[in-house]
Residue frames relative to the residue before (quaternion, step in Angstrom):
aa qw qx qy qz dx dy dz
M 1.0000 0.0000 0.0000 0.0000 0.00 0.00 0.00
T 0.3437 -0.7398 0.5482 0.1845 3.53 -1.01 0.85
T 0.1135 -0.7804 0.6121 0.0578 3.54 -0.89 0.95
A 0.6842 -0.4979 0.3407 0.4098 3.54 -1.23 0.36
S 0.6629 0.5375 -0.3190 0.4121 3.58 1.01 -0.68
N 0.7789 0.3230 -0.2006 0.4988 3.61 1.05 -0.54
V 0.5059 0.5933 -0.4470 0.4385 3.58 1.20 0.49
T 0.3655 -0.7467 0.5133 0.2130 3.57 -0.75 1.04
R 0.6559 -0.4928 0.3916 0.4167 3.54 -1.28 0.32
A 0.6453 0.5303 -0.3232 0.4449 3.58 0.94 -0.85
E 0.6474 0.5082 -0.3237 0.4667 3.59 0.98 -0.76
R 0.6555 0.5100 -0.3162 0.4585 3.59 0.97 -0.78
T 0.7400 0.4267 -0.2375 0.4625 3.57 0.91 -0.86
T 0.7185 0.3939 -0.2611 0.5103 3.60 1.21 -0.16
E 0.3225 0.7684 -0.4957 0.2445 3.60 1.22 0.27
S 0.6642 0.5308 -0.3192 0.4186 3.59 0.96 -0.76
I 0.4679 0.6693 -0.4533 0.3571 3.60 1.21 -0.19
S 0.6583 0.5020 -0.3270 0.4557 3.59 0.89 -0.82
L 0.6250 0.5235 -0.3415 0.4677 3.60 1.07 -0.63
L 0.6590 0.4973 -0.3059 0.4742 3.57 0.98 -0.81
E 0.6294 0.5235 -0.3298 0.4702 3.59 1.04 -0.74
T 0.6447 0.5131 -0.3142 0.4715 3.57 1.00 -0.81
A 0.6368 0.5233 -0.3251 0.4637 3.58 0.96 -0.82
A 0.6491 0.5166 -0.3158 0.4604 3.58 1.00 -0.79
K 0.6509 0.5037 -0.3160 0.4720 3.58 1.05 -0.71
I 0.6610 0.5123 -0.3047 0.4559 3.57 1.00 -0.82
D 0.8081 0.0921 -0.0117 0.5817 3.58 0.91 -0.93
P 0.2610 -0.8087 0.5075 0.1427 3.59 -0.01 1.27
E 0.6103 0.5680 -0.3515 0.4258 3.60 1.14 -0.50
S 0.6214 0.5788 -0.3286 0.4134 3.58 1.25 -0.31
H 0.3794 0.7665 -0.4649 0.2288 3.60 1.23 -0.10
G 0.6602 0.5161 -0.3148 0.4458 3.60 0.92 -0.83
H 0.6681 0.4920 -0.2933 0.4750 3.57 0.97 -0.86
I 0.6443 0.5151 -0.3175 0.4678 3.56 0.98 -0.85
A 0.6419 0.5217 -0.3250 0.4585 3.58 0.96 -0.82
K 0.6435 0.5222 -0.3255 0.4553 3.60 0.95 -0.83
V 0.6476 0.5101 -0.3111 0.4728 3.57 0.96 -0.89
C 0.6750 0.5034 -0.2983 0.4495 3.58 0.89 -0.92
V 0.6227 0.5289 -0.3403 0.4655 3.58 1.03 -0.73
E 0.6656 0.4964 -0.3058 0.4660 3.60 0.92 -0.86
I 0.6440 0.4993 -0.3212 0.4825 3.59 0.98 -0.81
S 0.6384 0.5358 -0.3193 0.4510 3.57 0.98 -0.86
K 0.6474 0.5128 -0.3122 0.4695 3.59 0.95 -0.86
Y 0.6413 0.5314 -0.3213 0.4507 3.57 0.95 -0.90
Y 0.6928 0.4665 -0.2860 0.4697 3.58 0.82 -0.97
A 0.6216 0.5375 -0.3483 0.4509 3.61 1.02 -0.71
K 0.6510 0.5165 -0.3131 0.4599 3.59 0.97 -0.83
K 0.6941 0.4579 -0.2611 0.4902 3.57 1.11 -0.72
G 0.5380 -0.6552 0.3850 0.3648 3.59 1.27 -0.13
F 0.5156 0.6129 -0.4314 0.4152 3.59 1.24 0.28
L 0.1038 -0.8682 0.4836 0.0402 3.55 0.40 1.25
L 0.6028 0.5512 -0.3634 0.4480 3.61 1.04 -0.65
E 0.6807 0.4746 -0.2789 0.4832 3.56 0.90 -0.94
S 0.6277 0.5425 -0.3279 0.4518 3.56 0.98 -0.85
G 0.6694 0.5043 -0.2891 0.4627 3.56 0.95 -0.88
A 0.6306 0.5404 -0.3349 0.4451 3.57 1.00 -0.78
Y 0.6944 0.4503 -0.2807 0.4860 3.59 0.91 -0.86
A 0.6179 0.5326 -0.3489 0.4614 3.61 1.05 -0.65
M 0.6316 0.5231 -0.3324 0.4658 3.58 1.02 -0.76
L 0.6576 0.4965 -0.3153 0.4707 3.59 0.92 -0.84
A 0.6226 0.5330 -0.3411 0.4604 3.59 1.00 -0.76
G 0.6698 0.5034 -0.2935 0.4603 3.57 0.95 -0.85
E 0.6513 0.4988 -0.3100 0.4804 3.55 1.07 -0.72
A 0.6754 0.5050 -0.2955 0.4488 3.58 0.95 -0.85
S 0.7878 -0.1439 0.1443 0.5812 3.57 0.88 -0.92
P 0.2875 -0.8010 0.4997 0.1615 3.61 -0.06 1.26
D 0.5876 0.5993 -0.3662 0.4018 3.60 1.13 -0.54
Q 0.6372 0.5651 -0.3216 0.4139 3.59 1.16 -0.54
L 0.6135 0.5762 -0.3559 0.4060 3.59 1.17 -0.39
């Protein structure tokens, strides 16, 4: 079981990735929209200096729709 004390900041800030992955599986036509959202989230985290999180969202964007990168 995961408790608040042993969850890293990166895990907390990338929890929504699994939701975005699920949305992509449910609606394959949404890949372009999901990629756009992930790119914007990635840019935001990069500006704030959270490079691990930024990379995680950029990877998901590339998997969802490589054309968006």
